[in-house]
C-alpha positions in Angstrom: -21.3 144.5 -2.3 -22.2 141.4 -4.3 -22.9 139.4 -1.0 -25.3 142.1 0.2 -27.1 142.1 -3.2 -27.4 138.3 -3.0 -28.8 138.4 0.5 -31.3 141.1 -0.5 -32.5 138.9 -3.4 -33.1 136.0 -1.0 -35.0 138.1 1.4 -37.1 139.6 -1.4 -38.2 136.1 -2.6 -35.7 134.9 -5.3 -35.5 131.7 -3.3 -39.2 130.9 -3.8 -40.0 127.5 -5.3 -41.9 127.2 -8.6 -45.3 126.6 -6.9 -44.9 129.6 -4.5 -43.8 131.8 -7.4 -46.7 130.8 -9.6 -49.2 131.3 -6.7 -47.8 134.8 -6.0 -48.0 135.6 -9.8 -51.7 134.6 -9.9 -52.6 136.9 -7.0 -50.6 139.8 -8.5 -52.1 139.2 -12.0 -55.6 139.3 -10.5 -55.0 142.6 -8.8 -53.5 144.1 -11.9 -56.5 142.9 -14.0 -58.8 144.9 -11.7 -56.9 148.0 -12.8 -57.6 147.5 -16.5 -58.6 149.7 -18.3 -59.3 152.4 -15.7 -55.8 152.8 -14.3 -53.7 150.6 -16.7 -54.1 150.2 -20.5 -53.3 146.5 -20.2 -52.2 143.9 -17.6 -48.4 143.9 -17.5 -48.5 140.5 -15.9 -49.9 138.8 -19.0 -47.4 136.7 -21.0 -44.9 136.5 -18.1 -42.9 133.2 -18.4 -43.4 131.3 -15.1 -41.1 128.6 -13.7 -42.4 125.1 -14.5 -43.5 123.2 -11.4 -42.0 119.8 -11.1 -44.7 117.2 -11.7 -45.1 114.2 -9.5 -45.5 110.8 -11.1 -48.4 111.0 -13.5 -51.4 108.8 -13.0 -53.8 107.9 -15.8 -57.2 106.2 -15.2 -58.9 103.9 -17.7 -62.5 104.5 -18.9 -63.6 101.7 -16.6 -61.9 103.3 -13.5 -63.4 106.7 -14.3 -66.9 105.4 -14.4 -66.4 103.3 -11.2 -65.1 106.4 -9.4 -68.0 108.5 -10.6 -70.6 105.9 -9.6 -69.0 105.5 -6.1 -68.8 109.3 -5.6 -72.6 109.7 -6.3 -73.5 107.2 -3.7 -71.4 108.5 -0.8 -73.2 108.7 2.6 -72.2 110.1 6.0 -71.9 108.0 9.1 -75.5 109.0 9.8 -76.6 107.3 6.5 -77.5 110.5 4.6 -75.9 111.7 1.4 -72.6 113.6 1.8 -72.5 117.4 1.2 -71.9 117.2 -2.5 -73.0 113.6 -3.4 -75.6 114.9 -5.8 -72.9 116.7 -7.9 -69.9 114.4 -7.4 -70.6 112.2 -10.4 -70.9 115.1 -12.9 -67.8 116.7 -11.3 -65.6 113.7 -11.7 -66.7 113.0 -15.2 -66.2 116.6 -16.2 -62.6 116.6 -14.8 -61.7 113.3 -16.4 -63.1 114.0 -19.9 -62.4 117.7 -20.3 -59.1 118.3 -18.3 -60.4 121.2 -16.4 -58.5 122.2 -13.3 -60.5 121.5 -10.1 -60.8 125.2 -9.3 -62.0 126.0 -12.8 -64.8 123.4 -12.5 -65.7 124.5 -9.0 -66.0 128.1 -10.2 -68.0 127.3 -13.3 -71.2 129.3 -13.6 -74.4 128.1 -15.3 -74.3 130.9 -17.9 -70.9 129.7 -19.1 -72.3 126.2 -20.0 -73.8 125.8 -23.4 -75.3 122.3 -23.6 -76.6 122.8 -27.1 -73.3 123.7 -28.7 -71.5 121.5 -26.0 -69.1 124.2 -24.9 -67.8 125.5 -21.6 -66.5 129.0 -21.2 -63.7 128.9 -18.6 -63.3 132.5 -17.3 -62.6 132.1 -13.6 -61.2 129.8 -11.0 -61.4 129.3 -7.3 -58.2 129.4 -5.2 -57.6 129.8 -1.5 -55.3 132.1 0.5 -55.0 131.4 4.2 -58.1 129.4 4.2 -60.2 132.1 2.4 -61.7 131.2 -1.0 -61.3 133.7 -3.8 -62.4 133.8 -7.4 -60.0 135.1 -10.0 -58.7 134.6 -13.5 -57.7 131.1 -14.7 -54.1 130.0 -14.0 -52.6 131.4 -17.1 -54.6 134.6 -17.0 -56.5 133.7 -20.2 -60.0 132.6 -20.7 -60.7 129.6 -23.0 -63.5 127.5 -24.5 -63.6 123.7 -23.9 -65.7 121.1 -25.6 -68.1 118.8 -23.7 -68.4 115.2 -24.8 -72.1 114.6 -25.8 -72.5 111.8 -23.2 -71.9 114.4 -20.4 -74.7 116.7 -21.5 -77.4 114.8 -19.6 -75.1 114.6 -16.5 -74.6 118.4 -16.5 -78.3 119.1 -17.3 -79.4 117.1 -14.3 -77.0 119.0 -12.0 -77.9 122.5 -13.4 -81.7 122.1 -13.4 -83.4 125.4 -13.8 -80.9 127.6 -12.0 -79.9 131.1 -13.1 -76.9 132.0 -15.2 -74.8 133.4 -12.4 -75.3 130.5 -10.1 -72.6 127.8 -9.6 -72.9 124.6 -11.5 -71.3 122.6 -8.6 -72.4 123.3 -5.1 -73.2 121.6 -1.8 -76.6 120.5 -0.8 -76.9 123.7 1.2 -76.0 125.8 -1.8 -72.5 126.7 -0.9 -69.4 126.6 -3.2 -67.2 123.5 -3.0 -64.0 123.8 -1.1 -60.9 122.1 -2.4 -59.6 120.4 0.7 -63.0 119.3 2.0 -64.0 117.9 -1.4 -60.7 116.0 -1.8 -60.7 114.5 1.6 -64.4 113.9 2.3 -65.7 113.2 -1.2 -62.9 112.2 -3.6 -60.8 110.1 -1.3 -63.9 108.4 0.0 -65.0 107.6 -3.5 -61.6 106.2 -4.4 -61.8 103.9 -1.4 -65.4 102.9 -2.1 -64.6 102.1 -5.8 -61.6 100.1 -4.7 -59.3 101.8 -7.2 -55.8 100.6 -6.4 -53.9 103.5 -7.9 -51.1 105.1 -5.8 -51.1 108.9 -5.6 -54.5 109.4 -7.1 -55.8 113.0 -6.5 -58.4 115.2 -8.2 -55.6 116.8 -10.3 -54.7 113.4 -11.7 -58.0 113.4 -13.5 -56.6 116.3 -15.6 -53.7 114.0 -16.6 -56.2 111.3 -17.4 -58.1 113.6 -19.7 -54.9 114.5 -21.6 -53.9 110.9 -22.0 -57.4 109.9 -23.3 -57.4 112.8 -25.8 -54.0 111.9 -27.1 -54.9 108.3 -27.4 -58.0 109.4 -29.4 -55.7 111.2 -31.9 -55.7 114.8 -30.7 -52.6 116.8 -31.6 -50.5 118.9 -29.3 -52.3 122.2 -30.2 -55.7 120.8 -29.4 -54.4 119.4 -26.1 -52.8 122.8 -25.3 -56.0 124.7 -25.8 -58.2 122.1 -24.0 -56.0 122.2 -20.9 -55.3 126.0 -21.0 -51.5 125.7 -21.2 -49.6 128.9 -22.0 -48.0 127.3 -25.0 -47.5 124.0 -26.8 -44.0 123.6 -25.4 -45.5 123.2 -21.9 -47.9 120.6 -23.2 -45.1 118.6 -24.7 -42.9 118.9 -21.6 -45.7 117.3 -19.6 -47.3 114.9 -22.0 -44.8 114.5 -24.8 -44.1 110.9 -23.8 -47.7 110.0 -24.5 -47.7 111.0 -28.2 -47.0 108.0 -30.4 -43.7 107.6 -32.2 -44.6 108.3 -35.8 -41.1 108.4 -37.3 -41.5 105.1 -39.1 -44.9 106.2 -40.3 -43.4 109.4 -41.8 -40.5 107.4 -43.4 -42.9 104.9 -44.9 -45.1 107.6 -46.4 -42.1 109.3 -48.0 -40.9 106.0 -49.3 -44.2 105.1 -50.9 -44.5 108.5 -52.7 -40.9 108.4 -53.9 -41.3 104.8 -55.1 -44.4 105.9 -57.0 -42.6 108.8 -58.6 -39.7 106.5 -59.7 -42.1 104.0 -61.1 -43.9 106.7 -63.1 -40.6 108.0 -64.5 -39.5 104.5 -65.5 -42.8 103.7 -67.3 
């Protein structure tokens, strides 16, 4: 009886890897969200603990490498000598990914109306993902919307890309007005820019720019809760699991502060 149950579990998907499980969850969560509140009072998929996908070796770019990559991406041309499909938006896209930590699909699905250049905020409400080669728009990976700050130096970059378009139009789109597609952009735009910029970093992908954003924010002094919110992680534990090694070891700093205050108290009592 136990063997039959075990075989049934395998057939029903218990043998799925972390990435497959997380992808199936996202699709199910999106379908359930459509049922709220007309058929369901709340989405039962929210808050479900998902398996952590094993991360490949992290790659972190420097400020200089980010700028070189963005410059190269904006000047890409086809073999016919004309700008590539998204050359006009590549620079802003790469800078946004590297300095805000957005997932690629979140940036690609960003609408003009969710960009506040005055308050320097982005409202991340949807993401693009593909199923069998078909692009869909759904909730962000964790099922939660969030607000992300924009560095002031990126405001002119985004303003140039947005122009005078309407609120419901995409911020990043091809020269023909179509949405960006993940595989096409990575292969034809990002990889070409990496080569043109002569960045010798093994395993560099668009997702590594998210890791770069986290590393730069941590180096700038951001604490784990700030990083968690910026990246849209489900909880701080996930942030620490991925980036804990980047936070500085402050044990000596804490011990020294305690020692200074205790010494001051002892000196006052002895006076």
